[in-house]
C-alpha positions as YAML, in Angstrom:
chain: A
units: angstrom
residues:
- id: 1
  name: MET
  ca: [3.35, 2.54, -44.69]
- id: 2
  name: PRO
  ca: [5.52, 1.93, -41.57]
- id: 3
  name: GLN
  ca: [4.04, -0.54, -38.96]
- id: 4
  name: VAL
  ca: [3.58, 0.84, -35.59]
- id: 5
  name: LYS
  ca: [5.00, -1.39, -32.94]
- id: 6
  name: GLN
  ca: [2.47, -2.35, -30.16]
- id: 7
  name: GLN
  ca: [3.52, -1.20, -26.69]
- id: 8
  name: TYR
  ca: [2.59, -3.14, -23.44]
- id: 9
  name: VAL
  ca: [2.05, -1.22, -20.21]
- id: 10
  name: MET
  ca: [1.46, -2.96, -17.02]
- id: 11
  name: GLN
  ca: [-0.11, -0.85, -14.20]
- id: 12
  name: PHE
  ca: [-0.16, -2.07, -10.60]
- id: 13
  name: THR
  ca: [-1.96, -1.09, -7.40]
- id: 14
  name: THR
  ca: [-0.17, -2.24, -4.32]
- id: 15
  name: ARG
  ca: [-0.47, -2.14, -0.52]
- id: 16
  name: THR
  ca: [2.58, -2.16, 1.55]
- id: 17
  name: ASP
  ca: [2.28, -3.38, 5.19]
- id: 18
  name: TYR
  ca: [4.93, -1.50, 7.02]
- id: 19
  name: TYR
  ca: [5.56, -3.05, 10.48]
- id: 20
  name: GLN
  ca: [7.24, -1.13, 13.26]
- id: 21
  name: ASN
  ca: [7.51, -1.89, 16.98]
- id: 22
  name: PHE
  ca: [7.59, 0.61, 19.66]
- id: 23
  name: GLU
  ca: [7.92, 0.42, 23.42]
- id: 24
  name: ILE
  ca: [7.51, 3.12, 25.93]
- id: 25
  name: SER
  ca: [7.70, 2.86, 29.78]
- id: 26
  name: PHE
  ca: [5.09, 4.72, 31.81]
- id: 27
  name: ASP
  ca: [7.80, 4.85, 34.51]
- id: 28
  name: ASP
  ca: [9.58, 7.22, 32.34]
- id: 29
  name: ILE
  ca: [6.78, 9.43, 31.27]
- id: 30
  name: TRP
  ca: [3.99, 9.30, 33.81]
- id: 31
  name: GLU
  ca: [5.14, 11.84, 36.22]
- id: 32
  name: ASP
  ca: [5.83, 14.45, 33.44]
- id: 33
  name: TYR
  ca: [2.65, 13.73, 31.69]
- id: 34
  name: CYS
  ca: [0.62, 14.25, 34.97]
- id: 35
  name: LYS
  ca: [2.43, 17.61, 35.51]
- id: 36
  name: GLU
  ca: [1.81, 18.77, 31.96]
- id: 37
  name: MET
  ca: [-1.93, 17.90, 32.44]
- id: 38
  name: ASP
  ca: [-2.08, 19.52, 35.79]
- id: 39
  name: PHE
  ca: [-3.61, 16.25, 37.32]
- id: 40
  name: ASP
  ca: [-4.51, 15.98, 40.97]
- id: 41
  name: GLU
  ca: [-3.45, 12.96, 42.89]
- id: 42
  name: GLU
  ca: [-6.66, 10.97, 42.07]
- id: 43
  name: GLU
  ca: [-6.26, 11.68, 38.30]
- id: 44
  name: SER
  ca: [-2.58, 10.73, 38.54]
- id: 45
  name: ASP
  ca: [-3.36, 7.23, 39.69]
- id: 46
  name: ILE
  ca: [-2.45, 5.12, 36.61]
- id: 47
  name: THR
  ca: [-4.19, 2.02, 38.16]
- id: 48
  name: GLN
  ca: [-7.69, 3.68, 37.60]
- id: 49
  name: TRP
  ca: [-6.98, 4.54, 33.84]
- id: 50
  name: GLU
  ca: [-8.49, 2.37, 31.17]
- id: 51
  name: ASN
  ca: [-6.12, 0.44, 28.72]
- id: 52
  name: GLN
  ca: [-7.46, 2.55, 25.68]
- id: 53
  name: ASP
  ca: [-6.65, 5.78, 27.44]
- id: 54
  name: LEU
  ca: [-3.16, 4.75, 28.41]
- id: 55
  name: MET
  ca: [-2.65, 3.57, 24.87]
- id: 56
  name: GLU
  ca: [-3.56, 7.02, 23.54]
- id: 57
  name: VAL
  ca: [-1.17, 8.78, 25.96]
- id: 58
  name: ALA
  ca: [1.63, 6.37, 24.99]
- id: 59
  name: TRP
  ca: [1.01, 6.84, 21.35]
- id: 60
  name: ASP
  ca: [1.08, 10.64, 21.59]
- id: 61
  name: TYR
  ca: [4.46, 10.45, 23.32]
- id: 62
  name: ILE
  ca: [5.77, 7.99, 20.65]
- id: 63
  name: LEU
  ca: [4.64, 10.40, 17.87]
- id: 64
  name: LYS
  ca: [6.68, 13.18, 19.48]
- id: 65
  name: ASP
  ca: [9.90, 11.20, 19.00]
- id: 66
  name: PRO
  ca: [9.41, 7.82, 17.05]
- id: 67
  name: GLU
  ca: [13.12, 7.03, 16.97]
- id: 68
  name: LYS
  ca: [13.52, 7.27, 20.81]
- id: 69
  name: TYR
  ca: [10.70, 4.58, 21.31]
- id: 70
  name: ARG
  ca: [11.29, 2.34, 18.16]
- id: 71
  name: SER
  ca: [12.36, -1.15, 19.24]
- id: 72
  name: GLY
  ca: [13.31, -4.27, 17.16]
- id: 73
  name: ASN
  ca: [13.60, -4.26, 13.34]
- id: 74
  name: SER
  ca: [11.00, -2.84, 11.00]
- id: 75
  name: ASP
  ca: [9.51, -4.90, 8.19]
- id: 76
  name: TYR
  ca: [9.58, -3.28, 4.86]
- id: 77
  name: ASP
  ca: [9.00, -6.25, 2.72]
- id: 78
  name: ASN
  ca: [5.21, -6.90, 2.78]
- id: 79
  name: GLU
  ca: [4.19, -5.49, -0.61]
- id: 80
  name: GLU
  ca: [1.05, -7.15, -1.90]
- id: 81
  name: ILE
  ca: [-0.36, -6.68, -5.42]
- id: 82
  name: MET
  ca: [-3.95, -5.86, -5.05]
- id: 83
  name: ASN
  ca: [-4.75, -5.06, -8.65]
- id: 84
  name: TYR
  ca: [-3.04, -5.00, -12.02]
- id: 85
  name: ASN
  ca: [-4.03, -4.03, -15.55]
- id: 86
  name: LEU
  ca: [-2.27, -4.78, -18.73]
- id: 87
  name: GLN
  ca: [-2.86, -2.15, -21.41]
- id: 88
  name: ARG
  ca: [-1.89, -2.69, -25.06]
- id: 89
  name: ILE
  ca: [-1.26, 0.71, -26.74]
...
């Protein structure tokens, strides 16, 4: 009777932290944004806005054209093994 060779299979679950940096100037977008939103003079006063709200406006613009606002080098090498399992078949 032929002997069956045992196989080893390793399974991994990983998490990759993918770092990217973006930079956007409100000097470049604010006037257009206010026009798009049909803001009056009071609503257009950027000094009255909360940081969280400004972050959301900036992020929306970045998502429209990420390459335009990407700055620096991205980091692709942050793979972390979260779980592994060796199966003997």
